[in-house]
C-alpha positions in Angstrom: 0.0 0.0 0.0 1.1 3.6 -0.7 -0.1 6.7 1.1 0.0 10.3 0.1 -1.5 13.5 1.4 -4.2 15.3 -0.5 -5.2 19.0 0.3 -8.3 19.2 2.5 -11.4 20.1 0.5 -14.3 22.3 1.7 -16.7 19.3 1.5 -14.4 17.4 3.9 -14.4 20.1 6.5 -17.9 21.5 6.4 -20.1 21.3 9.5 -22.3 18.5 8.3 -19.4 16.2 7.3 -17.6 16.9 10.5 -20.7 16.2 12.6 -21.1 12.7 11.0 -17.4 12.0 11.3 -17.4 12.9 14.9 -20.4 10.7 15.6 -18.8 7.7 14.0 -15.5 8.2 15.7 -17.0 8.7 19.2 -15.9 5.2 20.4 -12.6 5.3 18.7 -13.3 3.7 15.3 -11.4 4.8 12.2 -13.6 6.4 9.5 -12.6 7.1 5.9 -14.2 8.5 2.7 -14.7 6.0 -0.1 -16.1 5.9 -3.6 -16.8 8.8 -6.0 -15.9 11.6 -3.6 -12.4 10.1 -3.4 -12.0 9.6 -7.2 -13.3 13.1 -8.0 -11.1 14.7 -5.3 -8.0 13.1 -6.8 -8.9 14.5 -10.2 -10.0 17.9 -8.9 -13.6 17.4 -10.0 -16.7 18.5 -8.1 -18.1 15.7 -6.0 -21.7 14.5 -6.0 -22.1 12.3 -3.0 -20.2 11.6 0.2 -19.7 7.9 1.1 -17.9 6.7 4.3 -16.6 3.4 5.5 -16.0 2.2 9.1 -15.1 -1.1 10.8 -18.1 -0.8 13.1 -21.1 -3.0 12.3 -24.3 -1.3 11.2 -26.1 -1.7 14.5 -23.2 0.2 16.2 -23.3 2.9 13.4 -27.0 3.4 14.0 -26.5 3.7 17.7 -23.6 6.2 17.3 -25.6 8.4 15.0 -28.6 8.4 17.3 -26.4 9.3 20.3 -25.1 12.3 18.3 -28.7 13.4 17.5 -28.3 12.5 13.8 -30.9 10.7 11.7 -29.9 7.1 10.7 -31.8 5.3 8.0 -31.1 1.5 7.7 -31.0 1.6 3.8 -29.1 -1.7 3.5 -28.4 -2.8 7.0 -28.2 -6.5 6.0 -25.3 -5.6 3.7 -23.8 -3.2 6.1 -25.1 0.1 4.8 -26.7 2.9 6.8 -27.5 6.4 5.6 -26.7 9.2 8.0 -28.6 12.5 7.5 -27.2 15.8 8.8 -29.5 18.8 8.0 -31.0 16.9 5.1 -27.6 16.0 3.6 -27.2 12.2 3.2 -24.0 10.3 3.9 -23.9 6.6 3.0 -21.9 4.7 5.7 -20.8 1.1 4.9 -19.2 -1.4 7.2 -15.9 -2.9 6.0 -16.6 -6.3 4.4 -14.8 -9.3 3.0 -16.2 -11.9 0.6 -16.6 -15.4 2.0 -18.3 -16.9 -1.0 -19.5 -15.5 -4.4 -22.4 -16.7 -6.5 -21.9 -14.8 -9.8 -24.4 -12.1 -8.9 -24.4 -12.1 -5.1 -21.8 -12.7 -2.4 -21.8 -14.0 1.1 -19.9 -11.4 3.1 -18.7 -11.0 6.6 -17.9 -7.7 8.3 -14.2 -7.1 9.0 -11.9 -4.5 10.5 -9.3 -4.9 7.9 -9.2 -2.0 5.4 -7.0 -3.9 2.9 -9.4 -6.9 2.9 -12.3 -4.6 2.2 -10.3 -2.9 -0.6 -9.4 -6.2 -2.1 -13.1 -7.0 -2.8 -13.6 -3.8 -4.8 -13.9 -4.0 -8.6 -11.4 -1.5 -9.9 -8.1 -0.2 -8.5 -9.2 3.4 -8.1 -12.4 2.3 -6.4 -10.3 0.5 -3.8 -8.8 3.8 -2.5 -9.9 5.4 0.7 -9.3 8.9 2.2 -8.9 9.7 5.8 -10.5 13.0 7.1 -7.0 14.5 7.5 -6.3 14.1 3.8 -4.3 10.8 3.9 -5.0 8.8 0.8 -4.7 5.0 1.2 -4.0 3.3 -2.1 -3.7 -0.5 -2.0 -3.5 -1.4 -5.7 -2.1 1.5 -7.6 -5.4 3.3 -8.1 -4.1 6.8 -7.8 -1.7 6.4 -10.7 -4.3 4.5 -12.7 -6.9 7.2 -12.2 -4.5 10.0 -13.1 -3.5 8.1 -16.3 -7.1 7.2 -17.2 -6.2 3.5 -16.9 -9.3 1.6 -15.9 -8.1 -1.7 -14.4 -9.6 -4.5 -12.3 -8.2 -5.4 -8.9 -6.4 -8.7 -9.3 -7.5 -11.0 -12.1 -10.1 -9.4 -14.4 -11.9 -12.6 -15.3 -12.2 -13.7 -11.7 -13.6 -10.3 -10.6 -16.3 -10.5 -13.3 -17.1 -14.1 -12.5 -17.7 -13.0 -8.9 -20.3 -10.5 -10.2 -21.0 -10.0 -13.9 -22.3 -6.5 -13.3 -18.6 -5.5 -13.0 -18.4 -6.0 -16.7 -20.8 -3.0 -17.3 -19.1 -1.1 -14.5 -15.8 -1.4 -16.3 -17.3 0.3 -19.4 -19.2 2.8 -17.3 -16.1 3.9 -15.4 -14.1 3.9 -18.7 -16.7 6.3 -20.1 -16.3 8.7 -17.1 -12.6 8.3 -16.2 -10.8 6.3 -18.9 -8.4 7.3 -21.7 -7.5 5.1 -24.6 -6.3 2.6 -25.1 -8.5 0.4 -22.8 -7.0 -2.3 -20.7 -6.5 -5.3 -23.0 -6.8 -7.8 -20.2 -10.1 -6.3 -19.0 -11.5 -6.2 -22.5 -10.7 -9.9 -23.1 -12.5 -10.8 -19.8 -15.5 -8.6 -20.7 -15.7 -10.2 -24.1 -15.6 -13.7 -22.6 -18.2 -13.0 -19.9 -20.6 -10.9 -22.0 -23.1 -13.8 -22.5 -23.6 -13.8 -18.8 -25.2 -10.4 -18.8 -28.5 -12.1 -19.4 -28.3 -13.3 -15.8 -28.6 -9.8 -14.5 -31.9 -8.2 -13.4 -33.3 -5.4 -15.5 -32.9 -3.0 -12.6 -29.2 -3.6 -12.3 -28.6 -3.2 -16.0 -30.7 -0.1 -16.1 -28.7 1.6 -13.3 -25.4 1.0 -15.1 -26.8 1.9 -18.5 -28.1 5.2 -17.3 -24.9 6.1 -15.5 -22.8 5.2 -18.6 -25.0 7.2 -21.0 -24.8 10.2 -18.6 -21.0 10.4 -19.3 -19.9 13.5 -21.2 -19.4 11.5 -24.4 -20.5 7.8 -24.1 -20.5 7.1 -27.8 -16.9 5.9 -28.2 -17.3 3.5 -25.2 -20.6 2.2 -26.6 -18.9 1.7 -29.9 -16.2 -0.2 -28.1 -18.8 -2.5 -26.5 -20.1 -3.2 -30.0 -16.7 -4.0 -31.4 -16.0 -6.3 -28.4 -19.3 -8.2 -28.9 -20.7 -7.0 -25.6 -23.4 -4.6 -26.8 -25.4 -7.5 -28.4 -25.7 -9.1 -25.0 -26.2 -5.8 -23.0 -28.5 -3.8 -25.3 -29.5 -6.0 -28.3 -32.0 -3.4 -29.4 -29.1 -0.9 -29.8 -27.6 -0.6 -33.3 -27.4 3.1 -33.9 -24.1 4.1 -32.3 -23.5 6.7 -35.0 -26.8 8.3 -34.2 -25.8 8.5 -30.5 -22.5 10.1 -31.5 -24.4 12.7 -33.6 -26.8 13.4 -30.7 -24.0 14.1 -28.3 -22.5 16.6 -30.7 -25.8 18.3 -31.1 -26.3 18.4 -27.3 -22.9 20.0 -26.9 -23.6 22.5 -29.6 -26.8 23.6 -27.8 -25.2 23.6 -24.4 -27.4 20.8 -23.1 -26.6 18.6 -20.1 -26.2 14.8 -20.9 -29.7 13.2 -21.2 -29.5 9.5 -20.7 -33.0 8.6 -21.7 -32.8 10.6 -25.0 -29.4 9.0 -25.6 -30.9 5.6 -25.1 -33.6 6.5 -27.6 -30.9 7.5 -30.1 -29.3 4.0 -29.8 -32.5 2.1 -30.5 -33.0 0.8 -34.0 -36.7 0.5 -34.2 -40.0 2.2 -33.4 -42.2 2.5 -30.3 -42.8 -1.2 -29.9 -39.1 -1.9 -29.7 -38.8 1.0 -27.2 -41.6 -0.4 -25.1 -40.0 -3.8 -25.0 -36.7 -2.3 -23.9 -38.3 -0.2 -21.3 -40.0 -3.3 -19.8 -36.7 -5.2 -19.9 -34.8 -2.4 -18.1 -37.7 -1.8 -15.7 -37.8 1.9 -16.5 -40.2 4.1 -14.5 -43.5 4.8 -16.2 -42.5 8.3 -17.0 -39.2 7.2 -18.6 -41.0 4.4 -20.5 -43.6 6.9 -21.9 -40.9 9.3 -22.9 -38.8 6.7 -24.6 -41.8 5.3 -26.5 -43.0 8.8 -27.6 -39.5 9.7 -28.7 -39.3 6.7 -31.0 -42.6 7.5 -32.7 -41.8 9.3 -36.0 -45.3 10.3 -37.3 -47.5 13.0 -36.0 -51.2 12.8 -35.4 -52.0 14.8 -38.4 -49.7 12.9 -40.7 -46.2 13.6 -41.8 -43.0 13.7 -39.9 -41.3 16.3 -37.8 -38.7 17.8 -40.1 -37.4 21.2 -41.3 -39.7 20.8 -44.3 -42.7 21.9 -42.1 -43.8 25.5 -42.4 -44.0 27.8 -39.4 -47.7 27.0 -38.6 -47.2 23.3 -38.9 -44.3 23.6 -36.4 -46.5 25.4 -33.9 -49.2 22.7 -34.4 -46.7 20.0 -33.8 -45.4 21.6 -30.7 -49.0 21.9 -29.4 -50.0 18.4 -30.3 -46.8 16.7 -29.0 -46.0 18.8 -26.0 -42.8 20.5 -25.2 -40.7 17.5 -24.2 -41.8 15.1 -27.0 -41.4 17.8 -29.6 -37.8 18.5 -28.5 -36.9 14.8 -28.2 -38.2 14.1 -31.7 -36.4 17.1 -33.2 -33.1 16.2 -31.6 -33.4 12.5 -32.7 -34.4 13.5 -36.2 -31.5 15.9 -36.4 -29.1 13.2 -35.2 -30.5 10.7 -37.8 -30.3 13.3 -40.6 -26.5 13.2 -40.5 -26.2 17.0 -40.8 -23.9 19.3 -38.8 -24.7 20.2 -35.2 -25.0 23.8 -36.3 -27.3 23.2 -39.2 -29.5 26.3 -39.5 -32.7 24.5 -40.7 -32.7 22.0 -37.8 -31.7 24.8 -35.4 -34.7 26.8 -36.5 -37.0 23.7 -36.0 -35.7 23.2 -32.6 -36.0 26.8 -31.5 -39.8 26.6 -31.9 -39.7 24.7 -28.6 -38.1 27.7 -26.9 -41.6 29.3 -26.8 -44.0 27.2 -24.6 -46.9 25.7 -26.5 -50.2 27.6 -26.2 -52.9 26.4 -23.9 -56.5 25.9 -25.2 -58.5 28.5 -23.3 -61.8 26.5 -22.8 -62.8 23.5 -20.6 -66.0 21.5 -20.5 -67.5 23.6 -17.7 -67.3 26.7 -20.0 -69.7 25.0 -22.4 -72.0 24.0 -19.5 -72.1 27.6 -18.4 -73.5 28.4 -21.9 -76.5 26.2 -21.2 -75.2 22.9 -22.7 -76.4 19.8 -20.9 -73.7 17.4 -19.6 -72.9 14.4 -21.7 -70.6 13.2 -24.5 -71.7 16.1 -26.7 -69.8 18.5 -24.4 -66.5 16.8 -25.2 -67.4 16.6 -28.9 -68.1 20.3 -29.2 -65.0 21.1 -27.1 -62.9 19.1 -29.7 -64.6 21.0 -32.5 -63.8 24.4 -31.0 -60.2 23.3 -30.3 -59.8 22.3 -34.0 -61.2 25.7 -35.0 -58.8 27.4 -32.7 -55.8 25.4 -34.0 -56.9 26.1 -37.6 -56.8 29.8 -36.8 -53.1 29.4 -35.7 -54.0 29.7 -31.9 -54.9 33.4 -32.3 -58.4 33.2 -30.8 -58.5 34.2 -27.1 -60.9 32.8 -24.5 -63.6 35.4 -25.4 -63.4 34.5 -29.1 -63.6 30.8 -28.3 -66.7 31.3 -26.2 -68.3 33.3 -28.9 -67.6 30.6 -31.4 -69.1 28.0 -29.0 -72.2 30.1 -28.6 -72.6 30.5 -32.3 -72.3 26.8 -32.9 -74.8 26.0 -30.1 -77.3 28.6 -31.5 -77.0 27.8 -35.2 -76.0 24.1 -35.0 -72.6 22.5 -35.5 
């Protein structure tokens, strides 16, 4: 093991962090930072979450936090994980563990007080690092140098690590997308290629989590292309064949200054329509909202016929925005733009996209407005409402509430 001293960071010394550290150290246990906050600190990146490790068992962790007046949530107590909450800020606290037996997807573990033993069960060398609150970095397997060099490497034998848990195969590519630099580790690639057929053993939820994190990388396209070249993509996302479209979408997002959008990027990868998207959403156990968005994005035709493209005139674009809604309109424009193979700054596609910068209009009438005009309740209310809406749309959304009420009154008086 090697140690080095890192400069203390504001997140390490703020009041909430220090309160949790003090609570966990109250009986003399050693506490260290682990995970993403350590990786990002080494690279000088902004951190997202703060994870901690301790040799104390979870029951002791719960008691120590309670004694300090901090909220403790047993988020995964059977596996040694407790979430400490200090003024609404969560800190995941995990007890040191060692593998006793592995089953391909699960492991029988025992708690330990040996930091190296816990590090040895980690997947990648830089994930095995830990950081003491005083800034001492504990590096058991050369993770610091690997991370600085963009070298994503398994701890120990790559094939053995993936055999222990095949999810590590996807984690390799996910971390390569976020932290790696070419060329990729040849030994790791060979192990991933050999173990790829085992991905079908994983649950949809586990695949979903890694997929979304990988696609949220600044530019995941080269890594997805790598999985395709290594015969991994066909086992991971057999519905995905459009890597070039993903690459084009990333360039467009960058040109527009958009943050990475994992669901839209997943939609770009799919080679197929809404039924393929629906099947993928089911397999990955996406939320209902993400499923609906994915399916809507992969539909290419609009209700009134035609496709969403720069060939539409200004009025047709406004109608499309109204019919589809803000999110679906933007998603379909961006996917169509990526599929068209034009430059990210293409003026025609930019103009089509910019229509969405103005919120779609809102139809000014509801059913109760027709009832107030003397119309009896029933299906005819909905029918007339749709007729007025169609008249309003045909007039390019210019009629206000008063004009729509006058049109409704006229139709009720003279017949529809």
